[in-house]
C-alpha positions in Angstrom: 34.5 8.6 -1.7 36.2 9.2 -5.1 34.5 6.1 -6.5 31.1 7.8 -6.2 32.2 10.7 -8.4 33.5 8.4 -11.1 30.8 5.7 -11.1 27.5 7.7 -10.8 26.2 9.5 -13.9 23.6 11.6 -12.0 25.4 14.5 -10.3 22.4 15.2 -8.0 22.5 11.6 -6.7 26.3 11.7 -6.4 26.1 14.9 -4.3 23.5 13.3 -2.1 25.6 10.3 -1.3 28.7 12.3 -0.7 26.7 14.5 1.7 25.6 11.4 3.6 29.2 10.2 3.9 30.3 13.6 5.2 27.5 13.7 7.7 28.4 10.2 9.0 32.0 11.4 9.4 30.8 14.5 11.3 28.6 12.4 13.5 31.4 9.9 14.3 33.6 12.8 15.1 31.2 14.3 17.6 30.4 17.3 15.4 26.8 16.5 14.6 24.1 16.0 17.2 22.6 12.5 17.4 19.0 13.6 16.9 19.9 15.8 13.9 21.8 12.9 12.4 18.9 10.6 13.0 16.6 12.9 11.0 19.1 13.0 8.2 19.7 9.3 7.9 16.0 8.4 8.2 15.3 10.5 5.1 17.9 8.4 3.4 16.4 5.1 4.2 18.6 4.2 7.2 16.6 3.0 10.2 17.9 1.9 13.6 17.3 -1.7 14.6 16.4 -3.3 17.9 20.0 -4.7 17.9 22.6 -2.0 18.8 25.3 -0.9 16.3 23.5 -2.0 13.1 20.9 -0.5 10.8 18.0 -1.6 8.6 18.1 -0.2 5.1 14.8 0.3 3.3 15.0 0.2 -0.5 12.4 2.4 -2.1 10.7 0.6 -5.0 7.9 2.8 -6.5 4.6 0.9 -6.9 6.5 -2.4 -6.3 7.9 -2.8 -9.8 11.3 -4.4 -9.9 13.2 -5.4 -13.0 15.3 -8.6 -13.2 18.5 -6.4 -13.3 17.4 -4.4 -10.3 16.6 -7.5 -8.3 20.1 -8.9 -9.1 21.6 -5.6 -8.0 19.7 -5.7 -4.7 21.0 -9.3 -4.2 24.5 -8.1 -4.7 24.1 -5.3 -2.2 22.5 -7.6 0.3 25.3 -10.2 -0.1 28.0 -7.6 0.3 26.6 -5.4 3.1 23.9 -7.4 4.8 22.9 -11.0 5.7 21.5 -12.1 2.3 17.9 -12.0 3.5 15.4 -9.8 1.8 12.2 -8.6 3.4 9.2 -7.4 1.4 7.2 -4.7 3.3 3.5 -3.9 3.2 4.5 -0.7 1.2 6.2 -2.6 -1.6 9.7 -1.8 -0.4 12.5 -4.3 0.3 14.4 -4.1 3.6 17.8 -5.5 4.4 19.1 -5.7 8.0 22.3 -5.7 10.1 24.1 -3.0 8.0 27.1 -1.0 9.3 26.1 2.6 8.9 29.6 3.6 7.8 29.1 1.5 4.7 25.7 2.9 3.7 27.1 5.5 1.3 28.8 2.9 -0.8 25.8 0.6 -0.5 23.6 3.4 -1.8 26.0 4.1 -4.7 25.9 0.5 -5.7 22.1 0.5 -5.8 22.0 3.7 -7.9 23.9 2.0 -10.7 20.6 0.4 -11.6 18.4 3.4 -10.7 17.4 2.1 -7.2 17.2 4.6 -4.4 16.9 4.6 -0.6 16.2 8.4 -0.6 13.0 9.2 1.5 12.2 5.6 2.2 11.9 6.5 5.9 11.6 9.8 7.9 9.2 12.7 7.7 8.9 12.6 3.9 6.7 11.4 1.1 7.2 7.7 1.5 7.2 5.0 -1.2 4.2 5.6 -3.5 2.3 2.3 -3.7 -0.2 0.9 -6.2 -2.2 -2.1 -7.1 0.2 -4.9 -8.0 -2.0 -5.7 -11.0 -1.6 -2.2 -12.5 -1.3 -2.5 -16.3 -2.7 -6.0 -16.4 -5.9 -5.7 -14.3 -9.0 -7.0 -16.1 -11.1 -4.3 -14.4 -8.8 -1.3 -14.8 -9.9 1.7 -17.0 -6.2 2.4 -17.7 -2.7 1.7 -16.3 -2.0 3.8 -13.2 1.8 3.0 -13.3 2.8 6.1 -15.3 1.0 8.3 -12.9 2.4 6.7 -9.8 5.9 7.0 -11.3 5.3 10.7 -12.2 4.4 11.5 -8.6 7.5 9.5 -7.3 9.8 11.5 -9.6 8.2 14.9 -8.8 8.4 14.6 -5.1 11.8 12.9 -4.8 14.1 15.5 -3.2 11.4 18.1 -3.5 12.1 20.8 -0.9 8.4 21.0 0.2 8.4 17.5 1.5 11.8 17.0 3.2 11.1 18.0 6.8 7.4 17.6 7.4 6.0 16.8 10.9 5.4 13.2 9.9 5.5 10.8 7.0 3.1 11.1 4.1 1.7 8.0 2.3 0.2 7.9 -1.2 -1.5 5.1 -3.1 -3.0 4.3 -6.5 -5.7 1.8 -7.2 -6.1 0.3 -10.6 -9.9 0.0 -10.3 -13.0 0.4 -8.1 -12.0 -2.7 -6.2 -9.5 -0.4 -4.5 -6.7 -2.9 -4.2 -4.3 0.0 -3.5 -6.3 0.7 -0.3 -7.0 4.4 -0.8 -9.2 4.6 2.2 -6.2 4.2 4.6 -3.8 6.6 3.0 -3.0 10.3 3.4 -3.8 10.7 -0.3 -5.3 7.9 -2.4 -6.1 7.9 -6.1 -8.6 5.5 -7.7 -8.5 5.3 -11.5 -11.6 6.7 -13.3 -12.6 7.8 -16.8 -15.2 10.5 -17.3 -16.3 11.7 -20.7 -13.3 10.1 -22.2 -10.8 11.8 -19.9 -8.5 9.9 -17.6 -8.6 10.9 -14.0 -9.0 9.8 -10.4 -11.3 9.7 -7.5 -9.3 11.3 -4.7 -9.3 10.3 -1.0 -7.7 12.4 1.7 -6.7 11.9 5.3 -6.9 8.2 5.9 -4.5 6.4 8.3 -4.0 3.4 10.5 -2.0 3.4 13.8 -3.6 3.5 17.3 -6.3 5.9 16.0 -7.3 4.7 12.5 -9.3 7.1 10.3 -11.2 6.4 7.1 -10.2 8.9 4.3 -12.6 11.5 3.1 -13.6 11.8 -0.5 -12.0 15.0 -1.8 -13.0 14.7 -5.4 -15.2 12.2 -7.1 -13.2 12.9 -10.3 -10.0 14.9 -10.8 -8.4 14.9 -14.3 -5.0 13.2 -14.4 -3.2 16.5 -15.3 -4.2 18.0 -11.9 -3.0 15.3 -9.5 0.6 16.7 -9.2 -0.6 20.3 -8.5 -3.1 18.9 -6.0 -0.6 16.9 -4.2 1.9 19.8 -4.1 -0.8 21.9 -2.5 -1.8 19.2 0.0 1.8 18.7 1.1 2.4 22.4 1.4 -0.6 22.8 3.7 0.4 19.7 5.7 3.9 21.0 6.1 2.8 24.4 7.4 -0.2 23.5 9.5 0.6 19.9 10.6 1.6 19.1 14.1 5.4 18.7 14.7 6.0 18.3 18.4 3.6 15.5 19.4 4.3 12.5 17.1 1.0 11.0 18.2 -0.9 13.8 16.5 1.3 14.7 13.6 -0.3 12.8 10.7 -2.5 14.2 8.1 -5.6 12.5 9.5 -5.4 14.6 12.7 -5.1 17.8 10.7 -8.2 16.9 8.6 -10.0 16.0 11.8 -9.1 19.4 13.4 -9.8 21.6 10.3 -12.6 19.7 8.6 -12.5 19.0 4.9 -13.9 22.5 4.1 -11.3 24.2 6.3 -8.5 22.2 4.6 -9.9 23.2 1.2 -9.7 26.9 2.2 -6.0 26.6 3.1 -5.4 24.6 0.0 -6.9 27.5 -2.1 -4.5 30.0 -0.4 -1.5 28.0 -1.7 -2.5 27.9 -5.4 -0.6 31.0 -6.5 2.7 29.6 -5.1 2.3 26.2 -6.9 4.4 26.3 -10.1 2.0 24.3 -12.2 -1.7 24.6 -12.4 -1.8 21.6 -14.6 0.9 19.0 -15.0 0.7 16.7 -18.1 1.8 13.2 -17.5 2.9 11.5 -20.8 1.6 8.0 -20.1 2.3 7.0 -23.8 6.0 7.4 -23.2 6.0 4.9 -20.3 8.2 2.0 -21.3 6.4 -0.7 -23.2 6.4 -4.3 -22.0 8.6 -6.7 -23.9 7.8 -10.4 -23.3 10.4 -13.0 -24.0 9.4 -15.6 -26.6 12.1 -18.1 -25.6 10.7 -21.6 -25.4 11.6 -23.6 -22.3 12.2 -27.3 -22.1 9.2 -29.6 -22.3 7.7 -30.3 -18.9 6.0 -33.4 -17.6 4.4 -32.8 -14.2 4.2 -35.7 -11.8 2.0 -34.0 -9.2 -1.0 -33.0 -11.3 -3.3 -32.8 -8.4 -1.1 -30.3 -6.5 -0.6 -28.4 -9.8 -4.3 -27.9 -10.3 -4.8 -26.8 -6.7 -1.9 -24.3 -7.1 -3.5 -22.9 -10.2 -6.8 -22.4 -8.4 -5.2 -20.1 -5.8 -2.1 -18.6 -7.4 -3.0 -17.6 -11.0 -4.2 -14.1 -11.6 -6.0 -13.3 -14.9 -4.6 -10.6 -17.2 -6.5 -8.3 -19.5 -3.8 -9.2 -22.2 -5.0 -12.2 -24.1 -2.9 -15.3 -23.8 -1.2 -14.2 -20.6 -1.7 -14.8 -16.9 0.1 -13.5 -13.8 1.5 -15.8 -11.2 1.2 -15.0 -7.5 4.1 -16.2 -5.4 3.3 -16.6 -1.7 6.3 -15.4 0.3 6.0 -16.4 4.0 6.1 -13.2 6.0 7.8 -11.5 3.1 11.2 -13.0 3.8 13.3 -14.8 1.2 17.0 -15.2 0.4 19.2 -13.9 -2.4 19.9 -17.3 -3.9 16.2 -17.7 -4.7 15.9 -14.1 -5.7 18.6 -14.4 -8.3 17.1 -17.5 -9.8 13.7 -15.8 -9.9 15.3 -12.8 -11.7 16.7 -15.1 -14.3 13.5 -17.0 -14.7 11.3 -14.0 -15.4 13.9 -12.4 -17.7 14.2 -15.6 -19.8 10.6 -16.5 -20.0 8.3 -13.6 -19.0 8.7 -9.8 -19.1 11.8 -9.4 -17.0 10.0 -7.9 -14.0 8.2 -8.7 -10.8 5.8 -6.8 -8.7 6.0 -6.7 -4.9 2.6 -6.7 -3.3 0.9 -5.0 -0.4 0.6 -8.4 1.3 4.4 -9.0 1.2 4.2 -11.3 -1.8 5.5 -11.4 -5.4 3.4 -11.2 -8.6 5.0 -12.3 -11.9 3.1 -10.7 -14.8 3.1 -11.6 -18.5 3.5 -15.4 -18.2 2.3 -17.1 -21.4 -0.5 -19.5 -20.6 1.3 -22.3 -22.3 4.2 -21.8 -19.9 2.3 -22.2 -16.7 3.3 -25.8 -16.1 7.0 -24.9 -16.6 6.8 -21.9 -14.2 5.1 -24.2 -11.6 8.0 -26.6 -11.9 10.7 -24.0 -11.7 9.0 -22.1 -8.8 8.6 -25.4 -6.9 12.3 -25.9 -7.1 12.7 -22.5 -5.4 10.1 -23.2 -2.7 7.9 -20.6 -4.3 5.0 -22.8 -5.3 3.1 -22.8 -2.0 -0.6 -22.6 -2.5 -2.8 -19.8 -1.1 -1.7 -16.6 -2.7 -3.9 -13.7 -1.2 -6.1 -16.2 0.7 -6.8 -16.8 4.4 -3.6 -18.8 4.8 -1.6 -15.8 3.4 -1.0 -14.0 6.7 0.6 -10.5 6.7 2.9 -9.7 9.6 5.5 -7.0 10.4 9.0 -7.9 11.7 7.8 -7.2 15.3 10.3 -8.0 18.0 12.7 -9.7 15.6 14.3 -6.4 14.6 12.0 -3.5 15.2 12.7 -1.1 18.1 8.9 -0.7 18.7 8.0 -4.3 18.8 6.1 -5.4 21.9 5.4 -9.0 21.0 6.4 -11.4 18.3 4.3 -11.1 15.2 6.3 -13.4 12.9 6.2 -16.2 15.5 2.4 -16.1 15.9 1.9 -15.8 12.2 3.8 -19.0 11.6 1.7 -20.8 14.1 -1.6 -19.5 12.8 -0.7 -20.6 9.2 0.0 -24.1 10.6 -3.4 -24.1 12.2 -5.3 -23.1 9.1 -3.4 -25.6 6.8 -3.8 -28.5 9.2 -7.3 -27.9 10.6 -9.1 -25.6 8.2 -8.0 -26.7 4.7 -11.1 -25.2 3.1 -9.7 -21.8 3.9 -6.6 -22.4 1.8 -8.3 -21.1 -1.3 -10.6 -18.6 0.5 -9.7 -15.0 -0.5 -12.4 -13.5 1.6 -10.9 -13.9 5.0 -7.9 -11.6 5.6 -5.6 -12.1 8.6 -3.0 -9.5 9.6 -0.6 -9.1 12.5 1.4 -6.1 13.9 3.9 -6.3 16.8 2.7 -2.9 18.2 0.0 -0.3 17.7 1.7 1.4 14.8 0.1 -1.0 12.4 3.0 -1.8 10.0 1.3 -5.2 9.6 -2.0 -3.4 8.9 -3.9 -5.4 11.6 -6.7 -2.9 12.1 -7.9 -3.1 8.5 -8.0 -6.9 8.6 -11.1 -9.2 8.9 -9.2 -10.9 11.7 -6.3 -8.8 13.2 -3.8 -9.3 16.0 -1.8 -6.6 17.7 1.2 -7.3 19.9 0.8 -6.2 23.5 1.7 -7.3 27.0 -0.5 -8.4 29.9 0.2 -8.2 33.7 -1.0 -10.7 36.3 -2.0 -9.9 39.8 1.4 -11.0 40.9 2.9 -8.3 38.6 4.3 -10.9 36.2 4.4 -9.7 32.5 3.4 -12.0 29.6 3.2 -11.4 25.9 -0.3 -10.7 24.7 -2.4 -10.1 21.6 -5.2 -7.6 21.1 -7.8 -9.4 18.9 -9.5 -7.1 16.3 -12.4 -8.2 14.1 -14.5 -6.9 11.3 -12.2 -4.7 9.2 -12.3 -4.9 5.4 -11.9 -3.2 2.1 -15.4 -2.3 0.7 -14.2 -0.9 -2.6 -14.2 2.5 -4.3 -12.6 4.3 -1.4 -14.8 2.8 1.3 -13.6 0.6 4.1 -14.2 -0.6 7.6 -11.7 -0.6 10.4 -11.6 -3.6 12.8 -13.0 -3.2 16.3 -10.8 -4.0 19.3 -12.6 -7.0 20.8 -10.4 -8.4 23.6 -6.9 -8.9 24.8 -5.6 -12.4 25.4 -2.2 -14.0 26.3 -0.2 -14.6 23.0 -0.1 -18.4 23.5 -3.9 -18.5 23.2 -3.8 -16.9 19.8 -4.3 -20.2 17.9 -7.2 -21.1 20.2 -8.8 -17.7 19.5 -8.4 -18.2 15.7 -10.0 -21.7 16.0 -12.9 -20.2 18.0 -13.5 -17.4 15.5 -13.4 -19.7 12.4 -15.5 -22.4 14.1 -18.2 -19.8 14.9 -18.0 -18.4 11.4 -18.2 -21.8 9.7 -21.2 -22.7 11.9 -23.2 -19.5 11.7 -21.9 -17.5 8.8 -24.5 -18.8 6.3 -22.5 -17.8 3.3 -22.1 -14.1 4.3 -18.7 -12.4 4.0 -16.8 -12.2 7.3 -17.3 -8.4 7.4 -21.1 -8.8 7.0 -21.2 -11.6 9.5 -19.3 -9.6 12.1 -21.5 -6.5 11.4 -24.6 -8.7 12.1 -23.3 -10.2 15.4 -21.5 -7.1 16.8 -18.5 -6.5 19.0 -20.1 -7.7 22.3 -21.1 -11.1 20.8 -17.4 -11.8 20.0 -16.2 -10.3 23.3 -18.5 -12.7 25.3 -17.5 -15.6 23.0 -13.8 -15.0 23.5 -13.8 -13.8 27.1 -12.7 -17.1 28.6 -9.4 -16.8 26.7 -8.6 -13.5 28.5 -8.3 -15.0 32.0 -4.7 -14.4 33.3 -5.2 -16.1 36.6 -4.4 -19.6 35.2 -1.3 -18.9 33.2 1.3 -21.6 32.9 5.1 -21.1 32.5 5.0 -21.5 28.7 2.6 -18.5 28.6 5.5 -16.3 29.6 7.6 -17.3 26.6 6.7 -15.5 23.3 6.3 -17.3 20.0 9.5 -18.2 18.4 11.5 -17.6 21.6 13.0 -19.8 24.2 13.6 -17.2 26.9 11.2 -15.6 29.3 9.3 -12.7 27.8 10.6 -9.2 28.7 8.8 -6.1 27.5 11.5 -3.9 25.9 10.5 -1.0 23.7 13.2 1.1 22.1 13.1 4.6 20.6 10.8 4.6 17.5 12.1 6.0 14.3 9.0 6.0 12.2 9.4 9.8 12.0 12.5 11.0 13.7 12.1 14.6 15.1 15.0 17.0 15.1 16.1 18.1 18.5 15.5 21.8 19.2 19.0 23.0 19.8 19.3 26.7 19.0 22.8 26.6 17.5 21.9 23.5 15.4 18.8 25.2 14.1 20.6 28.4 13.1 23.3 26.2 11.3 20.4 24.4 9.5 19.1 27.8 8.4 22.4 28.6 6.8 22.5 25.3 5.0 18.9 25.9 3.7 20.0 29.3 2.3 22.9 27.8 0.6 20.6 25.3 -1.0 18.2 28.1 -2.0 21.1 29.9 -3.7 22.1 26.7 -5.6 18.5 26.0 -6.8 18.1 29.7 -7.8 21.3 29.4 -10.0 19.8 26.3 -11.6 16.6 28.2 -12.5 14.4 26.2 -10.0 12.5 29.2 -8.7 9.8 27.3 -6.8 12.4 25.1 -5.1 14.5 28.2 -4.1 11.5 29.9 -2.6 10.6 27.0 -0.5 14.2 26.6 0.8 14.2 30.3 1.7 10.8 29.8 3.5 12.1 26.8 5.4 15.2 28.8 6.5 13.0 31.7 7.8 10.7 29.4 9.8 13.7 27.4 11.1 15.4 30.7 12.2 12.3 31.9 14.0 12.0 28.4 15.6 15.5 28.9 17.0 14.6 32.1 19.0 11.3 30.6 20.1 13.2 27.5 21.3 15.5 29.7 23.3 12.4 31.2 25.0 11.1 27.7 25.7 8.0 28.3 23.6 6.1 25.5 21.9 7.1 25.0 18.3 4.4 22.5 17.3 3.5 23.8 13.8 5.0 26.1 11.2 2.0 28.4 11.3 2.3 28.5 15.1 6.0 29.4 14.9 5.2 32.2 12.4 2.5 33.7 14.5 4.2 33.2 17.9 7.4 35.0 16.6 5.3 38.0 15.8 3.6 37.9 19.2 6.7 37.3 21.4 9.3 39.2 19.4 7.9 41.7 16.9 4.8 43.0 18.8 6.8 43.3 22.0 9.5 45.4 20.3 12.3 42.9 21.1 12.9 42.4 17.4 12.4 45.0 14.7 10.5 43.8 11.6 8.5 46.6 10.0 5.9 44.5 8.1 5.7 41.7 10.7 7.0 38.2 10.4 3.8 36.5 9.2 3.2 38.9 6.4 6.8 38.7 5.4 7.3 35.0 5.4 3.9 34.1 3.9 4.6 36.2 0.8 5.4 32.9 -0.8 1.6 32.2 -1.0 0.9 35.6 -2.6 3.4 35.5 -5.4 3.9 33.3 -8.4 7.2 31.4 -8.3 9.1 33.8 -10.7 12.9 34.5 -10.8 12.4 38.0 -9.5 10.4 36.9 -6.5 12.8 34.0 -5.8 15.7 36.5 -5.6 13.9 39.0 -3.4 12.6 36.3 -1.1 16.0 34.8 -0.7 17.4 38.3 0.2 14.6 38.6 2.8 15.6 35.2 4.3 19.3 36.1 4.4 18.6 39.5 6.1 16.3 37.8 8.6 18.9 35.1 9.5 21.6 37.8 9.8 19.4 39.9 12.1 18.5 36.9 14.3 22.1 35.9 14.6 23.0 39.4 15.7 20.1 39.4 18.2 21.2 36.0 19.6 24.8 37.2 20.0 23.8 40.3 21.9 21.4 38.2 24.0 24.1 35.7 25.0 26.6 38.5 25.7 24.2 40.0 28.3 23.3 36.8 30.1 
């Protein structure tokens, strides 16, 4: 552990890593409850795998930007601690698998040497903030959203208001009205706008995917850029206090907006304004690092496959607003590639481009700032790496989550069927290879990590049971989803469930029908015209399970008979409600409140004190077997069951006492008095609890 103290320059990061190592030691020694430990490690990017005894590590890469040096560092870490395979996610992260949890602190320390974090990559936190991969180079953008995405990432990293929410919270930035950041499916989405010469954003709130997808509401048609940080702080505070915590199925922002309505949410947001430390928060976009493009000249290139080169250019080049430059799209099959290729790619872009890559929302790589004259050279070098496959962001570029390969929640293979569907398109539908208007996505379960329910053609892993009670892998076919631009979208309809092995036949049927009858319409418009029942009737013969053959009971990419096996999901681990553990947590929160108070961070100290008080009340309610679904419910139920009944003396009432954080500006004086109130409350509850135990 000493190496962390000597190698890391940032004391906050150093303490974080040492704390993780200490918690792992406590857990291994039986001193830390498994569920509490799960919550802690998830918030540090450590996620349980389907395979026992190993972990997936999610590396948080804000808006998908990765420098050459950072990519090399990730490769070193993967080589030392993992299998050498990198996986790009649909949230612009990189995941590595099969990691020993005891080595995660040193792994994290190695990443931080190049300013790479795993903090809050999983768990009930603000997840990686995503953005259009073309940010900064987009020909249609009013300005570069990168500095603003980066500012939000920095502001909310380790922010006490977003450490223990009911569920995860996802944020996106779109470079232009084409909404390539997909704002309509995010908890909070920002679309770049300029009004009267002022930079700002259209703001979308309460979108989400999963088993019950919801389109985001427009919160503001235009919000100046200096108000996005205060807005998000208020939104997160309301979500933290009023959001569901017990039932994971109802714990996302979209359900809170559905219950309260947009106007009701705005009212609660207004109540938080006094507690927010900044009414405006200036983001100095001009200080964002400037791009430096290498002027090194490569060796002369003579291409032998000119025809393939021209086809590759037609699908894989992305225009830039900077004259003389293009970006190159690299299609990464299912987002998986190995460190030998990654290292060579890092060297290539450092020597001949801008020394950075962008990870995309479709699990690909974009190389910006390639001089137009160097395109043939890049094609040659990428071809050597196996990175010159045609079809970047086209129909043949299928998105898929890991599914049953490594995920606990996977029901059916998503990677296996994705491989097969790409084969079908390449071999039988070559005219779709450069068609960017048909989007195909696959998820191994309903949680939509592969974003299947926003696709034109989507598949969701399921299982199907025959009359003889035999279980086979299946796919839910979804049709008609799409991004309509400027915060508008359409979610796909669930059309029919079919055995997995009939997935290719289903795709053939859909494409054949579209080719025959589409008449030049977009797929979304064609589906809208025909309707759900048309496609249900059309595909119904494929749903028959009375005529299955032995191969139908073996999933794609597997050789053994299918067995439905779902583990414990960790998309948002929930802390177990043990009274002693909760009270211990409250003590830790107060210690953190004291530290932040000493550092002059009044708002942070206040929120830690608030969290301690709610957590302490939760402990007594848990002992009474009372529901503790929301913070506001805990606060009000404590008054009802303890204060109003006279069991617990609190003159001003708990709700009035604890919610003083909304009625006072975050000053030093209030932070001190509020901390004292939290300390006194914990002390009184501990005394009450001891007396209660002594008499039972």
